[in-house]
All heavy atoms as an XYZ file, in Angstrom:
1010
protein
N      97.205    103.130    123.655
C      98.036    103.257    122.468
C      99.405    103.834    122.824
O     100.417    103.385    122.292
C      97.333    104.129    121.434
N      99.427    104.821    123.721
C     100.715    105.430    124.069
C     101.665    104.440    124.726
O     102.874    104.547    124.549
C     100.508    106.638    124.982
C      99.815    107.845    124.353
C      99.700    108.970    125.363
C     100.526    108.307    123.109
N     101.120    103.489    125.449
C     101.978    102.489    126.095
C     102.774    101.709    125.059
O     103.941    101.384    125.288
C     101.139    101.537    126.936
N     102.169    101.421    123.911
C     102.909    100.739    122.843
C     104.040    101.613    122.333
O     105.150    101.129    122.082
C     101.985    100.348    121.691
C     101.093     99.186    122.020
C      99.733     99.373    122.237
C     101.611     97.899    122.135
C      98.906     98.307    122.556
C     100.799     96.824    122.456
C      99.447     97.033    122.668
O      98.641     95.979    122.991
N     103.779    102.899    122.173
C     104.826    103.815    121.728
C     105.960    103.891    122.731
O     107.136    103.856    122.359
N     105.610    103.967    124.005
C     106.631    104.023    125.049
C     107.443    102.736    125.093
O     108.613    102.752    125.459
C     105.990    104.284    126.401
C     105.434    105.680    126.534
C     104.742    105.900    127.868
O     105.170    105.318    128.877
O     103.761    106.655    127.881
N     106.830    101.625    124.709
C     107.531    100.332    124.696
C     108.302    100.122    123.396
O     108.957     99.094    123.230
C     106.535     99.195    124.899
N     108.211    101.078    122.471
C     108.979    100.985    121.229
C     108.195    100.542    120.010
O     108.726    100.496    118.906
N     106.931    100.211    120.177
C     106.108     99.772    119.046
C     105.254    100.946    118.549
O     104.038    100.978    118.721
C     105.221     98.597    119.461
C     104.569     97.893    118.276
O     104.642     98.426    117.146
O     103.970     96.816    118.485
N     105.922    101.903    117.913
C     105.265    103.135    117.478
C     104.292    102.859    116.334
O     103.252    103.511    116.222
C     106.311    104.201    117.086
C     105.637    105.497    116.661
C     107.254    104.466    118.247
N     104.586    101.877    115.504
C     103.669    101.529    114.415
C     102.320    101.063    114.975
O     101.259    101.487    114.505
C     104.279    100.445    113.524
C     103.481    100.044    112.297
C     103.262    101.236    111.363
C     104.190     98.922    111.543
N     102.365    100.216    115.995
C     101.118     99.759    116.611
C     100.397    100.920    117.295
O      99.171    101.026    117.248
C     101.401     98.646    117.606
C     100.144     97.991    118.114
C     100.440     96.700    118.801
N      99.211     96.004    119.123
C      99.161     94.901    119.806
N     100.285     94.332    120.220
N      98.019     94.327    120.078
N     101.173    101.812    117.915
C     100.598    103.003    118.530
C      99.831    103.806    117.490
O      98.687    104.179    117.699
C     101.711    103.862    119.135
C     101.279    105.208    119.657
S     102.737    106.159    120.186
C     102.040    107.788    120.295
N     100.473    104.054    116.338
C      99.826    104.840    115.286
C      98.563    104.155    114.798
O      97.524    104.791    114.632
C     100.775    105.078    114.121
C     100.143    106.009    113.063
C     100.709    105.880    111.699
N     100.587    104.500    111.255
C     101.247    104.019    110.225
N     102.075    104.759    109.556
N     101.092    102.764    109.861
N      98.622    102.844    114.571
C      97.452    102.125    114.063
C      96.280    102.155    115.047
O      95.131    102.325    114.639
C      97.834    100.690    113.699
C      98.764    100.636    112.511
O      98.848    101.581    111.721
N      99.485     99.545    112.367
N      96.567    102.010    116.333
C      95.505    102.093    117.342
C      94.928    103.506    117.415
O      93.714    103.684    117.572
C      96.029    101.666    118.708
C      96.295    100.170    118.868
C      96.992     99.894    120.199
C      94.989     99.385    118.776
N      95.782    104.504    117.297
C      95.305    105.886    117.313
C      94.436    106.195    116.097
O      93.457    106.928    116.195
C      96.480    106.856    117.396
C      97.177    106.910    118.754
C      98.497    107.664    118.652
C      96.278    107.529    119.811
N      94.793    105.630    114.952
C      93.961    105.817    113.755
C      92.572    105.213    113.960
O      91.563    105.812    113.568
C      94.634    105.209    112.524
C      95.798    106.011    111.944
C      96.536    105.197    110.892
C      95.304    107.335    111.370
N      92.518    104.037    114.580
C      91.220    103.427    114.879
C      90.433    104.289    115.858
O      89.227    104.507    115.689
C      91.406    102.021    115.460
C      91.840    100.991    114.450
C      92.030     99.631    115.100
C      92.558     98.628    114.098
N      92.786     97.313    114.701
N      91.113    104.784    116.865
C      90.476    105.645    117.854
C      89.940    106.919    117.203
O      88.824    107.356    117.489
C      91.478    106.009    118.951
O      90.929    106.938    119.841
N      90.731    107.495    116.298
C      90.297    108.706    115.615
C      89.037    108.455    114.795
O      88.091    109.248    114.835
C      91.418    109.239    114.713
C      91.092    110.513    113.940
C      90.822    111.676    114.894
C      92.222    110.849    112.977
N      88.997    107.342    114.089
C      87.818    107.002    113.285
C      86.579    106.871    114.162
O      85.512    107.400    113.832
C      88.062    105.695    112.507
O      89.189    105.886    111.647
C      86.859    105.302    111.682
N      86.719    106.203    115.282
C      85.591    106.032    116.204
C      85.128    107.390    116.736
O      83.932    107.691    116.748
C      85.977    105.092    117.365
C      86.165    103.663    116.833
C      84.929    105.129    118.482
C      86.868    102.732    117.805
N      86.069    108.222    117.152
C      85.709    109.536    117.695
C      85.076    110.426    116.630
O      84.127    111.156    116.919
C      86.937    110.211    118.296
C      87.362    109.583    119.606
C      88.578    110.260    120.184
C      88.971    109.599    121.496
N      90.141    110.236    122.105
N      85.601    110.386    115.412
C      85.019    111.188    114.331
C      83.592    110.744    114.032
O      82.711    111.577    113.811
C      85.867    111.106    113.064
C      87.152    111.887    113.143
C      88.043    111.696    111.943
O      87.951    110.638    111.273
O      88.845    112.596    111.677
N      83.361    109.439    114.044
C      82.010    108.926    113.806
C      81.052    109.331    114.924
O      79.879    109.596    114.683
C      82.011    107.410    113.646
C      82.628    106.969    112.341
O      82.663    107.710    111.365
N      83.140    105.748    112.319
N      81.559    109.385    116.142
C      80.715    109.703    117.287
C      80.520    111.214    117.478
O      79.406    111.676    117.696
C      81.303    109.091    118.559
C      80.456    109.282    119.761
N      79.289    108.580    119.967
C      80.586    110.114    120.822
C      78.745    108.972    121.105
N      79.514    109.905    121.644
N      81.620    111.981    117.404
C      81.571    113.407    117.719
C      81.518    114.314    116.487
O      81.188    115.491    116.612
C      82.804    113.819    118.547
C      82.870    113.178    119.901
C      83.806    112.191    120.156
C      82.007    113.560    120.915
C      83.893    111.610    121.420
C      82.084    112.975    122.173
C      83.022    112.000    122.414
N      81.922    113.812    115.340
C      82.074    114.663    114.164
C      83.549    114.981    113.957
O      84.401    114.650    114.778
N      83.847    115.649    112.856
C      85.248    115.886    112.481
C      85.863    117.127    113.112
O      87.065    117.344    112.990
C      85.368    115.978    110.954
C      85.072    114.682    110.277
N      86.000    113.686    110.151
C      83.934    114.199    109.717
C      85.469    112.646    109.536
N      84.202    112.938    109.263
N      85.071    117.942    113.763
C      85.590    119.196    114.304
C      85.238    119.357    115.779
O      84.846    120.425    116.222
C      85.058    120.375    113.493
C      85.533    120.353    112.065
C      85.063    121.550    111.280
O      84.619    122.533    111.890
O      85.132    121.487    110.054
N      85.412    118.309    116.536
C      85.058    118.329    117.958
C      86.315    118.355    118.817
O      87.335    117.765    118.452
C      84.210    117.101    118.291
C      83.513    117.203    119.597
N      84.126    116.900    120.790
C      82.253    117.586    119.908
C      83.274    117.084    121.792
N      82.126    117.500    121.272
N      86.222    119.015    119.972
C      87.334    119.103    120.917
C      87.880    117.737    121.336
O      89.054    117.617    121.626
C      86.864    119.854    122.169
C      86.694    121.324    121.956
C      88.028    122.004    121.904
O      88.821    121.874    122.825
N      88.290    122.701    120.831
N      87.029    116.726    121.378
C      87.464    115.389    121.793
C      88.573    114.831    120.902
O      89.300    113.947    121.310
C      86.293    114.407    121.755
C      85.524    114.199    123.010
C      86.332    113.931    124.254
O      87.166    113.012    124.293
O      86.108    114.638    125.234
N      88.684    115.329    119.697
C      89.664    114.794    118.744
C      91.065    115.342    118.951
O      92.038    114.727    118.497
C      89.235    115.100    117.301
C      87.854    114.633    116.862
C      87.557    115.124    115.458
C      87.743    113.136    116.943
N      91.200    116.488    119.604
C      92.488    117.186    119.596
C      93.635    116.368    120.208
O      94.733    116.349    119.657
C      92.385    118.568    120.210
S      91.974    118.643    121.948
N      93.407    115.666    121.293
C      94.489    114.894    121.912
C      94.872    113.696    121.048
O      96.060    113.403    120.873
C      94.097    114.448    123.325
C      95.189    113.801    124.151
C      96.415    114.706    124.270
C      94.667    113.469    125.540
N      93.899    113.018    120.482
C      94.189    111.890    119.589
C      94.986    112.364    118.376
O      95.941    111.716    117.958
C      92.884    111.199    119.138
O      92.185    110.748    120.301
C      93.166    110.017    118.231
N      94.611    113.509    117.828
C      95.337    114.064    116.679
C      96.775    114.424    117.048
O      97.711    114.147    116.279
C      94.608    115.291    116.132
C      93.291    114.995    115.425
C      92.468    116.272    115.280
C      93.540    114.354    114.069
N      96.969    115.021    118.211
C      98.330    115.354    118.653
C      99.163    114.095    118.863
O     100.343    114.037    118.497
C      98.276    116.185    119.931
N      98.536    113.064    119.440
C      99.244    111.791    119.628
C      99.611    111.163    118.282
O     100.697    110.608    118.119
C      98.393    110.826    120.452
C      98.278    111.254    121.893
O      99.108    111.993    122.415
N      97.230    110.802    122.558
N      98.703    111.251    117.328
C      99.006    110.759    115.982
C     100.163    111.539    115.367
O     101.015    110.963    114.683
C      97.775    110.859    115.076
C      96.858    109.662    115.081
C      95.527    109.997    114.424
C      97.505    108.479    114.375
N     100.177    112.824    115.593
C     101.295    113.636    115.096
C     102.619    113.172    115.664
O     103.613    113.049    114.949
N     102.640    112.872    116.971
C     103.869    112.357    117.591
C     104.267    111.009    117.014
O     105.437    110.776    116.717
C     103.670    112.200    119.104
C     103.962    113.426    119.884
S     104.043    113.179    121.696
C     103.508    111.541    122.023
N     103.290    110.122    116.857
C     103.585    108.787    116.332
C     104.133    108.877    114.912
O     105.127    108.219    114.579
C     102.330    107.914    116.365
N     103.504    109.683    114.090
C     103.962    109.815    112.696
C     105.348    110.444    112.629
O     106.178    110.044    111.801
C     102.957    110.624    111.878
S     101.423    109.723    111.564
N     105.628    111.407    113.501
C     106.973    112.006    113.537
C     108.009    110.953    113.910
O     109.090    110.889    113.310
C     107.012    113.173    114.510
N     107.679    110.105    114.886
C     108.607    109.040    115.290
C     108.840    108.041    114.162
O     109.916    107.449    114.056
C     108.072    108.323    116.530
N     107.831    107.875    113.299
C     107.946    106.965    112.153
C     108.493    107.671    110.907
O     108.529    107.079    109.832
C     106.581    106.348    111.842
C     106.028    105.397    112.898
C     104.560    105.084    112.625
C     106.863    104.130    112.962
N     108.890    108.924    111.055
C     109.429    109.745    109.952
C     108.401    110.002    108.857
O     108.742    110.221    107.706
C     110.694    109.113    109.352
C     111.775    108.776    110.349
C     112.354    110.017    110.982
C     113.554    109.646    111.854
N     113.563    110.335    113.107
N     107.128    109.993    109.222
C     106.040    110.333    108.300
C     105.692    111.800    108.549
O     104.660    112.132    109.132
C     104.833    109.427    108.554
C     105.125    107.961    108.312
C     104.004    107.047    108.789
O     103.048    107.515    109.450
O     104.100    105.838    108.515
N     106.572    112.680    108.093
C     106.502    114.088    108.483
C     105.295    114.829    107.912
O     104.734    115.687    108.595
C     107.800    114.803    108.111
C     108.993    114.260    108.881
S     108.620    114.004    110.631
C     110.201    114.147    111.350
N     104.881    114.535    106.691
C     103.702    115.213    106.145
C     102.458    114.874    106.954
O     101.658    115.752    107.291
C     103.492    114.860    104.666
C     104.527    115.500    103.760
O     105.151    116.506    104.169
O     104.720    114.990    102.644
N     102.300    113.602    107.283
C     101.157    113.184    108.100
C     101.254    113.805    109.493
O     100.253    114.266    110.047
C     101.097    111.664    108.200
N     102.455    113.840    110.051
C     102.659    114.414    111.370
C     102.239    115.884    111.392
O     101.509    116.319    112.286
C     104.136    114.286    111.763
O     104.365    114.869    113.002
N     102.697    116.645    110.404
C     102.317    118.063    110.312
C     100.800    118.223    110.211
O     100.203    119.075    110.851
C     102.955    118.704    109.075
C     104.356    119.136    109.261
C     104.835    119.926    108.019
N     106.264    119.859    107.921
C     106.938    118.954    107.219
N     106.324    118.049    106.511
N     108.256    118.971    107.218
N     100.193    117.387    109.383
C      98.748    117.474    109.152
C      97.955    117.208    110.430
O      97.037    117.962    110.777
C      98.348    116.483    108.061
O      96.964    116.492    107.864
N      98.311    116.154    111.147
C      97.602    115.824    112.382
C      97.792    116.920    113.436
O      96.845    117.304    114.117
C      98.045    114.477    112.941
C      97.575    113.298    112.135
C      98.475    112.340    111.670
C      96.228    113.126    111.831
C      98.043    111.249    110.937
C      95.795    112.044    111.092
C      96.703    111.108    110.645
O      96.275    110.028    109.915
N      99.011    117.421    113.570
C      99.264    118.455    114.571
C      98.572    119.765    114.213
O      98.033    120.443    115.091
C     100.765    118.675    114.745
S     101.533    117.337    115.670
N      98.565    120.099    112.949
C      97.868    121.308    112.508
C      96.381    121.214    112.859
O      95.800    122.148    113.407
C      98.076    121.503    111.003
C      97.350    122.681    110.455
N      97.755    123.974    110.694
C      96.234    122.772    109.696
C      96.919    124.804    110.107
N      95.987    124.099    109.492
N      95.809    120.081    112.568
C      94.390    119.879    112.869
C      94.132    119.915    114.379
O      93.139    120.485    114.843
C      93.951    118.549    112.269
C      92.475    118.378    112.206
C      92.095    117.178    111.368
N      90.784    116.732    111.779
C      90.351    115.492    111.688
N      91.103    114.559    111.158
N      89.146    115.176    112.103
N      95.039    119.321    115.158
C      94.895    119.347    116.624
C      94.920    120.770    117.145
O      94.106    121.143    117.997
C      96.012    118.526    117.276
N      95.833    121.570    116.631
C      95.940    122.950    117.094
C      94.714    123.763    116.712
O      94.263    124.614    117.480
C      97.212    123.601    116.559
C      98.509    123.100    117.198
C      99.704    123.715    116.492
C      98.540    123.413    118.684
N      94.176    123.523    115.536
C      92.958    124.233    115.125
C      91.812    123.903    116.082
O      91.094    124.797    116.531
C      92.578    123.889    113.670
C      93.565    124.556    112.715
C      91.145    124.317    113.358
C      93.405    124.126    111.276
N      91.651    122.632    116.407
C      90.569    122.232    117.311
C      90.807    122.730    118.738
O      89.865    122.940    119.492
C      90.407    120.714    117.312
C      89.920    120.100    116.009
C      89.871    118.579    116.119
C      88.552    120.633    115.629
N      92.061    122.895    119.086
C      92.433    123.304    120.436
C      92.371    124.819    120.611
O      92.266    125.304    121.719
C      93.846    122.800    120.707
S      94.353    122.850    122.405
N      92.440    125.571    119.531
C      92.531    127.030    119.614
C      91.306    127.708    119.036
O      91.211    127.936    117.838
C      93.765    127.518    118.847
C      95.026    127.305    119.572
N      95.575    126.073    119.740
C      95.840    128.172    120.201
C      96.685    126.186    120.429
N      96.867    127.440    120.716
N      90.402    127.980    119.864
C      89.337    128.883    119.504
C      88.936    129.578    120.795
O      89.247    129.107    121.880
C      88.170    128.154    118.809
C      87.427    127.181    119.645
C      86.303    127.567    120.352
C      87.857    125.861    119.744
C      85.615    126.663    121.138
C      87.168    124.953    120.531
C      86.045    125.352    121.227
N      88.317    130.728    120.684
C      88.107    131.573    121.865
C      87.334    130.890    122.988
O      87.563    131.164    124.150
C      87.426    132.873    121.454
C      88.347    133.765    120.659
C      87.749    135.123    120.397
O      86.912    135.568    121.196
O      88.135    135.715    119.398
N      86.430    129.991    122.640
C      85.631    129.332    123.671
C      86.286    128.068    124.220
O      85.710    127.390    125.053
C      84.248    128.989    123.111
N      87.490    127.747    123.741
C      88.160    126.524    124.198
C      88.426    126.601    125.703
O      88.896    127.616    126.202
C      89.479    126.324    123.454
N      88.110    125.559    126.404
C      88.341    125.586    127.853
C      89.833    125.510    128.171
O      90.613    124.962    127.406
C      87.632    124.316    128.335
C      87.606    123.418    127.155
C      87.540    124.307    125.948
N      90.198    126.111    129.272
C      91.563    125.988    129.762
C      91.598    124.666    130.514
O      90.977    124.533    131.563
C      91.928    127.169    130.685
C      93.287    126.956    131.308
C      91.878    128.474    129.908
N      92.271    123.682    129.953
C      92.233    122.360    130.568
C      93.578    121.652    130.440
O      94.434    122.050    129.653
C      91.155    121.503    129.900
O      91.540    121.179    128.583
N      93.720    120.617    131.236
C      94.903    119.766    131.170
C      95.071    119.219    129.766
O      96.171    119.197    129.227
C      94.744    118.629    132.190
C      95.869    117.639    132.195
C      95.572    116.521    133.215
N      96.609    115.542    133.226
C      96.660    114.487    132.397
N      95.707    114.311    131.508
N      97.645    113.622    132.479
N      93.968    118.787    129.140
C      94.011    118.213    127.799
C      94.646    119.191    126.804
O      95.501    118.827    126.019
C      92.616    117.836    127.330
C      92.600    117.382    125.870
C      91.218    117.169    125.346
N      90.567    116.112    126.083
C      89.261    115.975    126.203
N      88.456    116.826    125.635
N      88.743    114.994    126.884
N      94.230    120.443    126.860
C      94.752    121.414    125.911
C      96.229    121.715    126.154
O      96.989    121.908    125.210
C      93.904    122.681    125.927
C      92.568    122.454    125.311
N      91.457    122.164    126.069
C      92.178    122.416    124.025
C      90.431    121.973    125.264
N      90.838    122.117    124.024
N      96.627    121.721    127.413
C      98.048    121.892    127.716
C      98.882    120.748    127.156
O      99.957    120.961    126.590
N      98.368    119.539    127.289
C      99.092    118.369    126.776
C      99.128    118.384    125.252
O     100.155    118.055    124.648
C      98.467    117.070    127.336
C      98.757    116.990    128.831
C      98.988    115.842    126.601
C      98.018    115.895    129.556
N      98.048    118.778    124.612
C      98.040    118.895    123.142
C      99.139    119.862    122.700
O      99.893    119.580    121.764
C      96.658    119.356    122.623
C      96.731    119.778    121.169
C      95.631    118.246    122.804
N      99.240    120.988    123.383
C     100.276    121.961    123.037
C     101.673    121.382    123.225
O     102.562    121.582    122.383
C     100.098    123.233    123.873
C      98.845    124.042    123.560
C      98.602    125.083    124.650
C      98.940    124.688    122.192
N     101.888    120.637    124.307
C     103.198    120.018    124.537
C     103.538    118.987    123.469
O     104.671    118.929    122.977
C     103.234    119.343    125.909
C     103.360    120.256    127.109
C     103.212    119.446    128.393
C     104.689    120.990    127.083
N     102.574    118.174    123.109
C     102.848    117.114    122.134
C     103.067    117.680    120.734
O     103.902    117.191    119.990
C     101.737    116.071    122.173
C     101.791    115.324    123.506
C     100.789    114.234    123.641
N     100.891    113.675    124.992
C     100.061    112.803    125.488
N      99.051    112.357    124.763
N     100.217    112.354    126.715
N     102.350    118.745    120.390
C     102.612    119.369    119.090
C     103.957    120.097    119.114
O     104.639    120.166    118.088
C     101.470    120.311    118.661
O     101.224    121.249    119.682
C     100.209    119.546    118.344
N     104.365    120.604    120.268
C     105.696    121.209    120.391
C     106.778    120.165    120.129
O     107.786    120.455    119.463
C     105.878    121.823    121.775
N     106.577    118.955    120.621
C     107.532    117.874    120.376
C     107.689    117.612    118.884
O     108.800    117.441    118.382
C     107.060    116.578    121.082
O     106.952    116.842    122.464
C     108.019    115.436    120.843
N     106.577    117.589    118.182
C     106.626    117.381    116.726
C     107.355    118.540    116.061
O     108.191    118.332    115.173
C     105.202    117.211    116.146
C     105.230    117.221    114.625
C     104.580    115.923    116.667
N     107.080    119.763    116.486
C     107.762    120.916    115.894
C     109.269    120.835    116.117
O     110.048    121.192    115.225
C     107.201    122.229    116.469
C     105.777    122.513    116.074
C     105.603    122.622    114.568
O     106.408    123.239    113.882
N     104.552    122.013    114.058
N     109.692    120.341    117.270
C     111.135    120.152    117.511
C     111.708    119.121    116.553
O     112.801    119.312    116.020
C     111.391    119.727    118.960
C     111.294    120.852    119.958
S     112.458    122.196    119.682
C     113.993    121.399    120.137
N     110.984    118.047    116.302
C     111.479    117.024    115.381
C     111.564    117.555    113.954
O     112.328    117.045    113.139
C     110.613    115.762    115.438
O     109.353    115.990    114.839
N     110.784    118.604    113.662
C     110.823    119.250    112.348
C     111.815    120.419    112.323
O     111.877    121.156    111.352
C     109.422    119.762    111.973
C     108.341    118.702    111.826
C     106.968    119.353    111.717
C     108.619    117.823    110.616
N     112.567    120.580    113.407
C     113.567    121.646    113.552
C     112.936    123.038    113.534
O     113.571    124.003    113.129
C     114.670    121.529    112.492
C     115.294    120.182    112.447
N     116.098    119.700    113.457
C     115.195    119.179    111.538
C     116.481    118.475    113.166
N     115.942    118.132    112.011
N     111.695    123.137    114.002
C     110.991    124.410    114.131
C     111.082    124.855    115.588
O     110.093    124.843    116.325
C     109.531    124.256    113.677
C     109.362    123.805    112.253
C     109.900    124.835    111.271
O     109.702    126.030    111.442
N     110.587    124.365    110.251
N     112.287    125.251    115.997
C     112.577    125.518    117.398
C     111.747    126.684    117.938
O     111.215    126.607    119.048
C     114.089    125.773    117.605
C     114.401    126.107    119.049
C     114.882    124.554    117.141
N     111.630    127.759    117.186
C     110.872    128.927    117.647
C     109.409    128.569    117.896
O     108.838    128.896    118.930
C     110.974    130.068    116.631
C     110.230    131.324    117.037
C     110.803    131.981    118.277
O     112.010    131.966    118.491
N     109.944    132.542    119.098
N     108.800    127.863    116.931
C     107.402    127.450    117.080
C     107.247    126.526    118.278
O     106.307    126.673    119.071
C     106.903    126.761    115.800
O     107.060    127.666    114.710
C     105.453    126.341    115.916
N     108.168    125.572    118.424
C     108.113    124.640    119.553
C     108.208    125.391    120.874
O     107.458    125.118    121.815
C     109.229    123.609    119.441
N     109.099    126.352    120.945
C     109.279    127.134    122.160
C     108.006    127.913    122.513
O     107.593    127.962    123.678
C     110.455    128.097    121.978
O     110.622    128.898    123.114
N     107.367    128.495    121.510
C     106.118    129.220    121.738
C     105.020    128.286    122.233
O     104.262    128.637    123.147
C     105.678    129.921    120.453
C     106.580    131.072    120.058
C     106.303    131.608    118.667
O     105.316    131.175    118.020
O     107.091    132.454    118.212
N     104.946    127.097    121.653
C     103.934    126.127    122.074
C     104.164    125.663    123.512
O     103.212    125.498    124.276
C     103.899    124.932    121.120
C     103.325    125.213    119.736
C     103.585    124.033    118.799
C     101.836    125.515    119.816
N     105.419    125.457    123.887
C     105.720    125.053    125.268
C     105.305    126.153    126.235
O     104.720    125.887    127.290
C     107.214    124.685    125.431
C     107.587    124.536    126.904
C     107.531    123.403    124.682
N     105.585    127.402    125.884
C     105.167    128.519    126.734
C     103.658    128.568    126.893
O     103.139    128.764    128.008
N     102.942    128.380    125.792
C     101.481    128.359    125.847
C     101.000    127.186    126.686
O     100.036    127.309    127.453
C     100.910    128.285    124.429
C     101.130    129.555    123.629
S     100.806    129.393    121.855
C      99.157    128.746    121.814
N     101.662    126.034    126.547
C     101.282    124.850    127.332
C     101.468    125.108    128.824
O     100.593    124.767    129.627
C     102.106    123.645    126.894
N     102.588    125.712    129.199
C     102.834    126.011    130.616
C     101.765    126.944    131.164
O     101.247    126.711    132.257
C     104.220    126.625    130.794
S     105.563    125.457    130.559
N     101.432    127.984    130.400
C     100.386    128.914    130.847
C      99.045    128.206    130.989
O      98.315    128.422    131.957
C     100.255    130.087    129.871
C     101.427    131.031    129.954
O     102.103    131.107    130.977
N     101.678    131.759    128.883
N      98.719    127.362    130.019
C      97.446    126.636    130.049
C      97.384    125.694    131.243
O      96.378    125.650    131.965
C      97.239    125.859    128.740
O      97.237    126.787    127.652
C      95.939    125.080    128.744
N      98.458    124.938    131.467
C      98.485    124.002    132.592
C      98.444    124.733    133.930
O      97.772    124.294    134.864
C      99.715    123.095    132.504
C      99.685    122.072    131.372
C     101.052    121.411    131.205
C      98.601    121.034    131.594
N      99.158    125.863    134.025
C      99.134    126.645    135.264
C      97.727    127.155    135.563
O      97.263    127.099    136.702
C     100.101    127.829    135.181
C     101.561    127.410    135.276
O     101.836    126.233    135.577
O     102.433    128.269    135.037
N      97.038    127.654    134.548
C      95.678    128.169    134.738
C      94.707    127.045    135.091
O      93.817    127.218    135.914
C      95.192    128.883    133.478
C      95.838    130.218    133.254
C      95.335    130.832    131.962
C      96.097    132.093    131.625
N      95.708    132.620    130.305
N      94.884    125.900    134.444
C      93.954    124.789    134.652
C      94.178    124.074    135.977
O      93.219    123.647    136.626
C      94.073    123.786    133.500
N      95.439    123.940    136.383
C      95.754    123.089    137.526
C      96.469    123.789    138.670
O      96.633    123.199    139.738
C      96.641    121.921    137.060
C      96.103    121.065    135.919
C      97.174    120.102    135.443
C      94.872    120.314    136.372
N      96.941    124.990    138.442
C      97.798    125.655    139.417
C      99.253    125.394    139.071
O      99.583    124.457    138.339
N     100.144    126.244    139.580
C     101.551    126.184    139.186
C     102.189    124.838    139.506
O     102.821    124.219    138.656
C     102.332    127.303    139.870
C     103.744    127.373    139.403
C     104.211    128.056    138.323
C     104.876    126.716    139.980
N     105.554    127.858    138.184
C     105.994    127.035    139.199
C     105.039    125.872    141.071
C     107.269    126.556    139.478
C     106.310    125.400    141.343
C     107.406    125.745    140.557
N     102.035    124.377    140.723
C     102.716    123.148    141.156
C     102.246    121.932    140.351
O     103.057    121.186    139.804
C     102.491    122.921    142.652
C     103.306    121.790    143.232
C     103.139    121.726    144.743
C     104.020    120.653    145.332
N     103.906    120.612    146.800
N     100.944    121.729    140.266
C     100.408    120.585    139.516
C     100.704    120.735    138.029
O     101.017    119.749    137.348
C      98.907    120.452    139.746
N     100.627    121.956    137.517
C     100.924    122.191    136.105
C     102.342    121.797    135.746
O     102.585    121.159    134.715
N     103.290    122.135    136.601
C     104.687    121.768    136.334
C     104.944    120.275    136.543
O     105.789    119.695    135.870
C     105.628    122.637    137.164
C     105.822    123.981    136.540
N     104.868    124.966    136.590
C     106.829    124.470    135.797
C     105.291    126.014    135.927
N     106.472    125.744    135.428
N     104.200    119.663    137.436
C     104.323    118.205    137.599
C     103.870    117.504    136.308
O     104.533    116.591    135.834
C     103.491    117.738    138.794
C     103.738    116.286    139.135
C     103.029    115.810    140.399
N     102.964    116.799    141.445
C     101.829    117.212    142.029
N     100.675    116.697    141.660
N     101.842    118.118    142.975
N     102.746    117.959    135.746
C     102.251    117.392    134.480
C     103.263    117.652    133.365
O     103.544    116.773    132.556
C     100.871    117.986    134.117
C      99.815    117.565    135.129
C     100.451    117.599    132.692
C      99.526    116.082    135.182
N     103.821    118.854    133.328
C     104.828    119.187    132.317
C     105.997    118.213    132.387
O     106.423    117.658    131.364
C     105.313    120.620    132.517
C     106.445    121.079    131.609
C     105.973    121.179    130.162
C     106.995    122.408    132.082
N     106.505    117.948    133.579
C     107.627    117.018    133.737
C     107.246    115.596    133.336
O     108.015    114.903    132.665
C     108.149    117.047    135.170
C     108.862    118.336    135.486
O     109.429    118.971    134.609
N     108.823    118.743    136.736
N     106.063    115.155    133.743
C     105.616    113.806    133.378
C     105.457    113.656    131.862
O     105.857    112.647    131.282
C     104.288    113.483    134.074
C     104.340    113.274    135.575
C     102.926    113.199    136.149
C     105.122    112.019    135.913
N     104.881    114.663    131.226
C     104.681    114.608    129.783
C     106.008    114.620    129.029
O     106.167    113.920    128.041
C     103.796    115.765    129.308
C     102.339    115.523    129.543
C     101.821    114.302    128.806
O     102.045    114.170    127.594
O     101.169    113.476    129.455
N     106.950    115.425    129.498
C     108.264    115.457    128.844
C     108.953    114.099    128.932
O     109.562    113.640    127.972
C     109.136    116.549    129.454
S     108.582    118.209    129.020
N     108.815    113.443    130.071
C     109.399    112.098    130.232
C     108.719    111.111    129.296
O     109.373    110.324    128.617
C     109.237    111.631    131.698
O     109.887    112.568    132.546
C     109.825    110.258    131.901
N     107.389    111.165    129.204
C     106.640    110.268    128.336
C     107.035    110.486    126.866
O     107.278    109.541    126.128
C     105.150    110.476    128.510
C     104.322    109.840    127.392
C     102.861    109.991    127.605
N     102.449    108.815    128.345
C     101.279    108.664    128.916
N     100.395    109.617    128.871
N     100.986    107.553    129.539
N     107.105    111.729    126.446
C     107.408    112.015    125.042
C     108.815    111.589    124.683
O     109.069    111.157    123.558
C     107.180    113.502    124.758
C     105.703    113.883    124.798
S     105.365    115.612    124.474
C     106.036    116.396    125.935
N     109.735    111.694    125.627
C     111.111    111.268    125.371
C     111.188    109.767    125.139
O     112.020    109.296    124.349
C     112.005    111.664    126.532
N     110.299    108.993    125.769
C     110.315    107.537    125.583
C     109.767    107.136    124.228
O     110.028    106.055    123.735
C     109.505    106.864    126.687
C     110.225    106.897    128.024
C     109.548    105.999    129.041
N     108.180    106.390    129.301
C     107.734    106.843    130.467
N     108.548    106.964    131.478
N     106.477    107.146    130.628
N     108.918    107.992    123.628
C     108.346    107.685    122.318
C     109.262    108.241    121.264
O     109.709    107.693    120.383
C     106.936    108.293    122.167
C     105.995    107.633    123.165
C     106.400    108.119    120.740
C     104.617    108.266    123.253
């Protein structure tokens, strides 16, 4: 789905992500960690389509699923934080976006080590800029 967004077809990206979300919700339930990345991606797609209420809703839900004490420190969670930070920037919530980026860097560093964590950070920033 992200490849469509990177190629400029954000509407198709959003529609594929919605299908993916439905499948994951049916399989895992509505409050499972597996949903957080799809929700963050939906938030980005909706922000790109200027569907700001939907974007906020998806990102809020992604952050809730991503933030609980037993949540693993993983690449996935770092990327969720980065993608929700992108949405916050599009909503002109600079302070919130900055805090999320800091949390993402810490999460990626813990999960992958400093060098790999920053490589992922750079790759994700490039990907998000294309969408």
